[in-house]
C-alpha positions as CSV (number, residue, x, y, z in Angstrom):
1,X,29.3,7.8,-1.4
2,X,26.8,7.1,1.1
3,X,23.4,8.6,0.9
4,X,22.7,11.5,3.0
5,X,19.0,12.8,4.2
6,X,17.9,16.0,2.6
7,X,15.4,18.2,4.7
8,X,12.7,18.9,2.0
9,X,10.9,21.7,4.0
10,X,11.3,25.1,5.7
11,X,9.2,27.2,7.7
12,X,7.9,29.1,4.5
13,X,6.8,25.6,2.9
14,X,5.2,24.4,5.7
15,X,3.3,27.7,6.5
16,X,2.0,27.5,2.6
17,X,1.2,23.5,3.1
18,X,-0.9,24.9,6.0
19,X,-2.6,27.5,3.9
20,X,-3.5,25.3,1.2
21,X,-5.0,22.7,3.5
22,X,-7.1,25.3,5.3
23,X,-8.3,26.4,2.0
24,X,-8.9,22.9,1.0
25,X,-10.9,22.2,4.1
26,X,-12.9,25.5,3.9
27,X,-14.0,24.3,0.5
28,X,-15.0,21.1,1.8
29,X,-16.9,22.8,4.8
30,X,-18.7,25.0,2.1
31,X,-19.7,21.9,0.0
32,X,-21.1,20.2,2.9
33,X,-23.1,23.3,4.0
34,X,-24.3,23.9,0.4
35,X,-25.6,20.5,-0.2
36,X,-26.9,20.2,3.5
37,X,-29.2,23.0,2.6
38,X,-30.1,22.0,-0.8
39,X,-31.3,18.6,0.4
40,X,-32.4,17.6,3.6
41,X,-31.4,14.0,2.8
42,X,-27.6,14.9,2.7
43,X,-26.6,15.2,6.2
44,X,-28.5,11.8,7.3
45,X,-26.0,9.7,9.1
46,X,-26.4,6.9,6.4
47,X,-25.7,9.3,3.7
48,X,-22.5,10.2,5.2
49,X,-21.6,6.8,5.8
50,X,-22.0,6.3,2.1
51,X,-19.9,9.3,1.6
52,X,-16.7,7.9,3.4
53,X,-17.2,4.4,1.9
54,X,-17.3,5.8,-1.4
55,X,-14.0,7.7,-0.5
56,X,-12.3,4.8,0.9
57,X,-10.9,3.3,-2.5
58,X,-10.2,6.3,-4.4
59,X,-8.8,7.9,-1.1
60,X,-6.3,4.8,-0.8
61,X,-5.2,5.2,-4.6
62,X,-4.8,8.9,-4.1
63,X,-2.6,8.4,-1.1
64,X,-0.1,6.2,-3.3
65,X,-0.2,8.6,-5.8
66,X,0.6,11.5,-3.7
67,X,4.2,9.7,-3.1
68,X,4.9,9.6,-7.0
69,X,3.4,13.1,-7.7
70,X,5.6,14.6,-5.0
71,X,8.4,13.0,-6.6
72,X,7.8,15.0,-9.8
73,X,6.4,11.6,-11.5
74,X,3.0,10.4,-12.6
75,X,1.1,7.0,-12.3
76,X,-1.7,6.4,-14.9
77,X,-1.9,2.7,-14.3
78,X,-3.4,2.8,-10.5
79,X,-7.0,2.2,-11.6
80,X,-6.1,-0.9,-13.9
81,X,-3.4,-2.0,-11.6
82,X,-6.2,-1.8,-8.7
83,X,-8.4,-4.1,-10.7
84,X,-5.6,-6.6,-11.5
85,X,-4.9,-7.2,-7.8
86,X,-8.6,-7.5,-7.2
87,X,-8.5,-10.3,-10.0
88,X,-5.3,-11.8,-8.3
89,X,-7.1,-11.8,-4.9
90,X,-10.0,-13.7,-6.5
91,X,-8.2,-16.3,-8.3
92,X,-5.8,-16.9,-4.8
93,X,-8.9,-17.2,-2.5
94,X,-11.9,-18.4,-5.0
95,X,-10.1,-20.4,-7.8
96,X,-7.1,-22.0,-6.1
97,X,-9.2,-22.3,-2.7
98,X,-6.3,-20.6,-0.5
99,X,-6.8,-18.9,2.8
100,X,-8.2,-15.5,2.8
101,X,-4.6,-14.0,4.4
102,X,-2.8,-15.6,1.6
103,X,-5.2,-13.9,-1.0
104,X,-4.7,-10.6,0.6
105,X,-0.8,-11.1,0.6
106,X,-1.1,-12.2,-3.1
107,X,-3.2,-9.0,-4.0
108,X,-0.7,-6.6,-2.3
109,X,2.1,-8.3,-4.1
110,X,0.5,-7.7,-7.3
111,X,0.3,-4.0,-6.8
112,X,3.8,-4.0,-5.5
113,X,5.2,-6.1,-8.5
114,X,3.3,-3.7,-11.1
115,X,4.7,-0.8,-9.1
116,X,8.2,-2.0,-9.5
117,X,8.1,-2.7,-13.0
118,X,7.0,0.8,-13.9
119,X,9.6,2.0,-11.4
120,X,12.2,0.0,-13.2
121,X,11.1,1.1,-16.5
122,X,11.2,5.0,-15.4
123,X,14.5,4.6,-13.3
124,X,16.5,2.3,-15.4
125,X,15.2,2.2,-18.8
126,X,14.8,6.2,-19.0
127,X,11.2,5.7,-20.2
128,X,9.1,8.9,-19.4
129,X,6.6,8.2,-16.3
130,X,3.9,9.0,-18.3
131,X,4.7,6.6,-21.2
132,X,5.6,3.7,-18.7
133,X,2.7,3.9,-16.5
134,X,0.2,4.2,-19.5
135,X,1.8,1.0,-20.8
136,X,1.4,-0.4,-17.5
137,X,-2.3,0.4,-17.6
138,X,-3.0,-1.3,-20.6
139,X,-0.8,-4.2,-19.2
140,X,-2.8,-4.6,-16.4
141,X,-6.1,-4.1,-17.9
142,X,-5.6,-6.9,-20.5
143,X,-4.0,-9.0,-17.9
144,X,-7.1,-8.8,-15.7
145,X,-9.4,-9.6,-18.6
146,X,-7.2,-12.7,-19.6
147,X,-6.6,-14.3,-16.1
148,X,-10.4,-13.8,-15.1
149,X,-11.5,-15.2,-18.6
150,X,-13.6,-11.7,-18.7
151,X,-15.8,-12.7,-16.1
152,X,-16.3,-11.5,-12.9
153,X,-14.9,-13.6,-9.9
154,X,-17.4,-14.1,-6.9
155,X,-16.5,-14.5,-3.5
156,X,-19.9,-16.5,-2.6
157,X,-18.1,-19.1,-0.7
158,X,-16.2,-16.8,1.7
159,X,-18.1,-14.5,3.4
160,X,-15.4,-13.7,5.6
161,X,-13.9,-11.5,2.8
162,X,-16.8,-9.3,2.6
163,X,-16.2,-8.0,6.1
164,X,-12.9,-6.4,5.3
165,X,-14.9,-3.6,3.6
166,X,-18.6,-3.9,4.7
167,X,-17.9,-5.3,8.2
168,X,-18.1,-2.7,11.3
169,X,-15.4,-3.2,13.9
170,X,-16.5,0.0,15.5
171,X,-20.0,-1.0,15.5
172,X,-19.5,-4.0,17.2
173,X,-17.7,-2.0,20.1
174,X,-19.9,0.6,20.0
175,X,-23.6,-0.1,19.1
176,X,-25.0,2.1,16.8
177,X,-21.8,3.4,15.5
178,X,-21.6,1.3,12.2
179,X,-18.9,2.9,10.4
180,X,-17.6,0.3,7.6
181,X,-14.1,-1.2,8.1
182,X,-13.1,0.0,4.6
183,X,-13.2,3.5,6.0
184,X,-11.1,2.7,9.3
185,X,-8.5,1.0,6.8
186,X,-8.4,4.1,4.6
187,X,-8.0,6.4,7.7
188,X,-5.3,4.1,9.2
189,X,-3.7,4.1,5.6
190,X,-3.5,7.6,5.8
191,X,-2.0,7.6,8.9
192,X,1.0,5.5,7.9
193,X,1.4,7.3,4.6
194,X,1.5,10.5,6.3
195,X,4.3,9.1,8.9
196,X,6.3,7.6,5.9
197,X,6.1,10.9,3.9
198,X,7.2,13.3,6.8
199,X,9.3,11.1,9.1
200,X,11.3,8.5,7.1
201,X,14.4,8.7,4.9
202,X,12.2,7.8,1.7
203,X,9.8,10.7,2.3
204,X,12.7,13.2,2.8
205,X,14.2,11.9,-0.7
206,X,10.7,12.0,-2.2
207,X,10.6,15.6,-1.6
208,X,14.2,16.1,-2.4
209,X,14.0,14.1,-5.8
210,X,10.8,16.2,-6.6
211,X,12.1,19.5,-5.8
212,X,15.6,19.0,-7.7
213,X,16.3,15.6,-8.9
214,X,19.9,16.4,-10.3
215,X,21.0,18.3,-6.9
216,X,19.7,15.2,-5.1
217,X,21.9,12.7,-7.3
218,X,24.9,14.9,-6.8
219,X,24.5,14.9,-3.2
220,X,25.2,11.3,-3.0
221,X,21.7,9.8,-3.3
222,X,20.8,6.8,-5.3
223,X,18.0,8.6,-7.2
224,X,17.2,5.5,-9.4
225,X,17.2,3.0,-6.5
226,X,14.7,5.6,-4.4
227,X,12.6,6.1,-7.5
228,X,12.0,2.3,-7.8
229,X,11.1,2.0,-4.2
230,X,8.7,5.0,-4.5
231,X,6.6,3.7,-7.3
232,X,6.7,0.2,-5.5
233,X,5.2,2.0,-2.6
234,X,2.7,3.4,-4.6
235,X,1.9,-0.2,-6.1
236,X,1.2,-1.3,-2.5
237,X,-1.3,1.4,-1.9
238,X,-2.8,0.2,-5.3
239,X,-3.0,-3.2,-4.2
240,X,-4.8,-2.4,-0.9
241,X,-7.5,-0.3,-3.0
242,X,-7.7,-3.5,-4.9
243,X,-8.8,-5.7,-2.2
244,X,-11.1,-3.0,-0.7
245,X,-13.0,-2.9,-3.8
246,X,-13.0,-6.5,-4.3
247,X,-14.5,-7.0,-0.6
248,X,-16.9,-3.8,-1.2
249,X,-18.3,-5.6,-4.3
250,X,-18.1,-9.1,-3.0
251,X,-16.3,-9.9,-6.1
252,X,-13.4,-8.9,-8.7
253,X,-14.7,-7.1,-11.6
254,X,-12.2,-7.3,-14.5
255,X,-13.6,-4.4,-16.3
256,X,-13.5,-1.9,-14.0
257,X,-10.6,0.5,-12.9
258,X,-10.4,2.9,-16.0
259,X,-10.8,6.2,-15.1
260,X,-10.0,5.8,-11.1
261,X,-6.4,7.3,-11.7
262,X,-8.0,10.6,-12.9
263,X,-10.0,10.7,-9.8
264,X,-6.9,10.0,-7.5
265,X,-4.8,12.4,-9.4
266,X,-7.8,15.1,-8.8
267,X,-7.9,14.4,-5.3
268,X,-4.2,14.8,-4.7
269,X,-4.0,18.1,-6.6
270,X,-7.2,19.5,-5.0
271,X,-5.4,18.8,-1.8
272,X,-2.4,20.9,-2.6
273,X,0.2,18.6,-4.1
274,X,1.9,20.3,-6.7
275,X,2.0,18.4,-10.2
276,X,5.8,19.7,-10.6
277,X,6.7,17.7,-7.6
278,X,8.6,18.8,-4.5
279,X,5.3,19.8,-2.4
280,X,2.6,18.0,-1.1
281,X,0.9,16.2,2.1
282,X,-1.3,13.1,3.1
283,X,-3.7,15.3,5.0
284,X,-4.3,17.4,1.7
285,X,-4.9,14.5,-0.1
286,X,-7.2,12.9,2.5
287,X,-9.3,16.4,2.2
288,X,-9.1,16.3,-1.5
289,X,-10.6,12.8,-1.9
290,X,-13.6,14.0,0.6
291,X,-14.2,17.2,-1.7
292,X,-14.5,14.6,-4.5
293,X,-16.8,12.1,-2.9
294,X,-19.1,14.8,-1.3
295,X,-19.4,16.8,-4.7
296,X,-20.4,13.5,-6.4
297,X,-22.5,12.7,-3.7
298,X,-24.4,15.9,-3.5
299,X,-25.0,16.1,-7.3
300,X,-26.3,12.6,-7.2
301,X,-28.7,13.7,-4.2
302,X,-29.6,16.8,-6.5
303,X,-30.7,14.3,-9.1
304,X,-28.3,16.1,-11.4
305,X,-27.8,13.9,-14.6
306,X,-24.6,11.6,-14.7
307,X,-23.3,13.6,-17.9
308,X,-23.5,16.8,-16.1
309,X,-21.9,15.3,-12.9
310,X,-19.0,14.2,-15.2
311,X,-18.7,17.8,-16.7
312,X,-18.6,19.4,-13.2
313,X,-16.0,16.9,-11.8
314,X,-13.8,17.7,-15.1
315,X,-14.1,21.6,-14.4
316,X,-13.1,21.0,-10.8
317,X,-10.2,19.1,-12.1
318,X,-9.5,21.9,-14.3
319,X,-9.4,24.5,-11.6
320,X,-7.4,22.7,-9.6
321,X,-4.8,22.0,-11.7
322,X,-5.0,25.7,-12.7
323,X,-4.6,26.6,-9.1
324,X,-1.5,24.7,-9.1
325,X,-0.2,26.7,-11.9
326,X,-0.8,29.9,-10.2
327,X,1.0,28.5,-7.3
328,X,4.1,27.7,-9.1
329,X,4.1,31.2,-10.9
330,X,3.9,32.9,-7.5
331,X,6.6,30.7,-5.8
């Protein structure tokens, strides 16, 4: 039977999504206002640029995680797959002496392959998403350490690579407006992600699978193939994040990555995406990622100890998940 498009949203869903985004945006404004009053250094242009720059990597990871969570799944491997993508980019460019463009494609393909393998394990082998992506997390972490020899790979001989994140195209066009390219790439990825999720067939099937997988399958949709496609696309966003991270640090650090997946998932949930699947927006995820960055940056400026920063972020994640539970109960 031929696949048929399934409309995921009605007016009630759109209204609730808009309300959740408005609440998340209101929370972001309140955080910015609070930290601006608490510290005169917070609202400086350089600090705001720093917040946007720190949002870029986690934000791109969160964009990819949005697709998986909307489908009713989870991906715990995005942090270490990001690291593996960085390492492979370093191998292609630094160790093998290939052009930067080839290295970037190699990093993106690394993310896609990891996502594809996770999707195949989940859709074809029936492995629960939590277990399949946990296994991929460990595999990617091990491969990153093995391939790099447990040592960082530096891009010292390729200064153009650093400009991918740290250069400023806007600063060249508009003197004084030095917004890093990583920020532009993040927002461009968000625009593309929003179009894919809301206006393409994979987006419609994504919502349908997350809302009711069995009904979607009975309607003639090849759910297994679309799940593989969704996880592969998440891997693509993860590869982008890996390249941004490597460019920002001007090195591929094989020991990084663990913990990034939790921040990405937190940003998605704070933005209003339901952990049970079927509901979510890219705009909400962008707001959630900004909330996480503003909170971390504000606590650092107020000289809150690192351990207490972790406690506060953990409490925010707990409240976000509890809020999602309350929304599901009302629904």
